[in-house]
N, C-alpha and C positions, 0 to 999 in steps of 0.2 A: 081198217083203222089206220089213220095216218099217224106216223110218228112225228111228234112235234118236238123240235129241239128248242129248248128254252135256253137262251143265253142270258146268263146273269152276269152282269158287269158289276164288279165290286169297286166301289170308290172308297178309298180309305177315308175314314171319318177323321177329320182334323179338328182338333179342339185347340183353341188359343186361350192361353191363360195370361192374364195381365200380371206382371210382377207387381204385387201390391206392396206398399211400403209398410214397414213396421211402425208401431206406435211411436217409438223413439225417433224414427226418421220423420214422421209427421210433425213432431214437436220441433225437431231441428229445422225443418223447412219453414216453420212459422216464426222462428226466432229472428231477432234483429240481424240485419246483414252488416252492421257496423263492425269494424275491426276491433280486436282486443285493445289496441292502443287508444282508439276513440272511446270505447266503453270505460276504460280505466281513467281516462281524463274527465269524461262527462259525469261519471257517478259521484265525484267528489262534491259534497255539499249537504244541505239539509233538505230532505224530501218530505213534504207534508201530504198525508193521505187526502185525496180529493173525492174519489168515488170508486165504486165497484160497478163494472158493466158486464153485460153478457158478451158473447163473441161478436154480436152485431152492433155493439156500442150503446145498447139501451141500459140506462142506469138501473141498478138494483138497490133498493133501499132496505129490503127485509127479505130474509130467507127462512122458510119453514123447514125444520129438520124433523124427520119422523124417527122417533126413538123405537117405538114398536107399534102394534096395532091401535093402541089407545092413547099413547103419549106423544105429543108433539112439542117442539120448542121453537119459538120465533126468535131469530137473531136479527137485531137491528144492526145494520152494516156500519162498521167502524174498524179501522186498523190503526196501529200506532205509526207515528212518523219515524223517519230514520235520519240519523246524522252519520255520514260517511266521511271519514278523514283521510287525507292524503298519506298519512303515516301507516295505513293499513288497519286502522281500528274503526269500529262502528258502535253505535248505540241506538237502541230504540228509545224514543222519547214520547212523553205525553200519554203513557199507558193508563188505562182506567184503574188498574191495580199495579202499584209499583213493583210487586213481586213478579209480574209478568214482563216487565221491561228487562231486556237483556243487553249485554255488551260483549265485545270480543274482537276478534281479528277477522278481516275479510280478505278474500283474494278472488281474482277472476280466473277460473280454470279455462285456459285457452284450448285445451284438447277437447273438453266436453262442452265448451261454450256455456258455462253457467257460473253464477255468482255464489260463492260459498262463504257462509258466515259461521265461524267456529266460536262457540260460546265460551266465555271466561269460566263459567260454572255450569256443569251439566244440568239439564232439565229432565224431569221425569213425567210419566203419564199420570201420576197422582201427586198430590202435595205432600212430599215426604216429611216436611217439618210439622205437619199436623197429625201424623199417624203415631199410634202407640208403638214403642220399640218392638214389641212382640209381633204386631201385625206387619210392620215393616220387614222384619226378618222372614215371616211367612211368605210375603210377596216375593222377596228375593229368592227364597228356596224353591218356590213354585214356578219361578220364571215369569211371573206376572208383572214384575216391576221392570219397566222399560226405561232405559237411560238414553237421552238424546244429547249429542255433543255438537251438532251442527245443523244448519238449515241451508239447503241449496235451492236457489230460485233461478228462474229463466226469464230473460227479458224479451218481451214481444217487441218493444221499441224503446229507444232512449234518445232524447234530444237535449238541447241546452236547458229546456224548461219543463220537460215532461218525461216521466218514466212509466212504462206500462209493463206490469209483471203478470205472468200467467198464474192463475189460481186453477190448478187442474181439478177437474170434477171426476167423480167415479165413472169408470169406463171398463168395458170388458177387454180393452186393449186393442180393439179393431177400429175404433174411431176416436178422434181427438176432440174431447169435450173440455171446455175451459170457460172461465170468466177472466176478466182483466182487472187487476188492481191498478188504479191510476193515481200517480203522485205528481205533485207540482213542486218545482224547486223554489225554495224560499229565498 
């Protein structure tokens, strides 16, 4: 019987992992590359809603929302226009329901590169003016009443005549899904 020497050569198994970007980094990469000074200058004016598009630029006129297995709601696409003033104030105009129009102060956050609108009056997840006082108190106690004091939006692009704002879609945080709200300067 011959002794057979088996030589096993071990090659280290190398794996390469790509450093994948976080969800917030993907958003930052897609934002306008204009400087804060340019944005703060260009944003002044009245911006009228023109259309909603998908990320490829295709116009979306209606969205079906699935409430549960049996209930759906169709949203006909429309957004209010915005008046942005040089003095740091803003107002939504032309709302279908005047109660939904808001106003307040605006600022461009240079660190996070987003446009922040702080409401003059807080908004809530339910119409608090239409609730019975007892129910309103129950919602507060249970933590179900949510108060909103600001809205932060991110610009995909801004020019002298056009503003594109990201409308982020539901995501698991690994991919960047969005539509674009397109405004024209009046």
